[in-house]
C-alpha positions as CSV (number, residue, x, y, z in Angstrom):
1,M,0.3,-0.1,-0.1
2,K,1.1,3.5,-1.0
3,Y,1.8,6.2,2.7
4,K,2.6,9.7,3.1
5,V,5.9,11.0,4.5
6,V,4.8,13.2,7.4
7,K,8.3,14.3,8.3
8,G,11.5,12.8,7.3
9,C,12.3,10.0,8.1
10,V,14.8,7.3,7.1
11,I,13.1,5.1,5.5
12,K,15.2,0.9,5.1
13,G,17.9,3.0,5.0
14,S,16.5,5.8,1.7
15,I,16.0,9.1,3.4
16,H,13.0,10.3,2.8
17,Q,11.3,14.1,2.5
18,P,7.5,15.3,3.9
19,G,4.4,14.9,0.7
20,E,6.8,12.0,-1.2
21,V,4.7,8.8,-1.6
22,V,6.2,5.7,-1.0
23,E,5.7,1.8,-0.9
24,L,5.7,0.0,2.2
25,D,4.4,-3.8,3.7
26,K,2.0,-3.4,7.1
27,D,4.9,-3.9,9.5
28,L,6.8,-1.2,9.1
29,A,4.0,0.9,8.2
30,K,1.9,0.4,11.5
31,Q,5.1,0.6,13.6
32,L,6.2,4.5,11.1
33,M,1.8,5.1,11.6
34,G,2.5,4.7,15.4
35,I,5.1,7.3,15.7
36,G,3.7,9.9,13.3
37,R,6.5,9.2,10.7
38,V,4.0,8.4,7.6
39,M,0.2,8.5,7.3
40,P,-2.0,6.8,4.5
41,H,-2.7,8.3,-0.2
42,D,-5.3,8.6,-1.6
43,E,-5.1,9.3,-4.8
44,V,-8.1,10.9,-5.1
45,E,-7.9,14.0,-8.6
46,A,-9.1,17.4,-8.0
47,E,-11.9,18.8,-9.8
48,N,-13.9,21.7,-10.1
49,R,-16.5,21.4,-7.3
50,S,-18.1,25.3,-9.0
51,V,-21.7,25.8,-9.1
52,G,-23.7,28.3,-11.4
53,L,-20.8,29.2,-13.7
54,D,-21.6,31.1,-16.7
55,C,-18.3,29.8,-17.7
56,S,-16.3,26.7,-17.2
57,S,-12.6,27.6,-17.0
58,E,-9.4,25.4,-16.0
59,E,-7.5,29.4,-15.3
60,P,-6.5,29.8,-11.6
61,A,-8.0,33.5,-10.6
62,K,-6.6,36.7,-10.5
63,R,-5.7,38.0,-7.5
64,R,-5.3,41.1,-6.5
65,G,-3.4,43.1,-4.7
66,R,-2.7,45.0,-1.6
67,P,-3.7,49.0,-2.2
68,K,-0.4,51.1,-2.4
69,K,0.3,52.9,0.4
70,V,-0.7,57.0,-0.9
71,E,2.4,58.8,1.8
72,E,1.0,62.8,3.5
73,P,2.7,65.4,3.3
74,A,3.6,66.1,7.3
75,E,4.3,69.0,8.3
76,E,6.6,71.3,9.8
77,A,6.4,73.4,12.7
78,P,5.0,77.3,13.3
79,E,8.1,79.3,13.5
80,E,8.3,81.8,16.3
């Protein structure tokens, strides 16, 4: 069965980074899941769940930037 590495660890002499998917036997997987190093991996493909939109484009939504700060001129102290 396939498992996803949650924390970096060494499995059977090879280093695995978080996010990698590895094939493990039941006994080793049970031990590694017990100490929180791996979790079962489901290969589910993401789908477009938008409802009620006219266009069904696959392009990502445009991100809006933060508005620029407007600097106000500093007031000068009155002379005596």
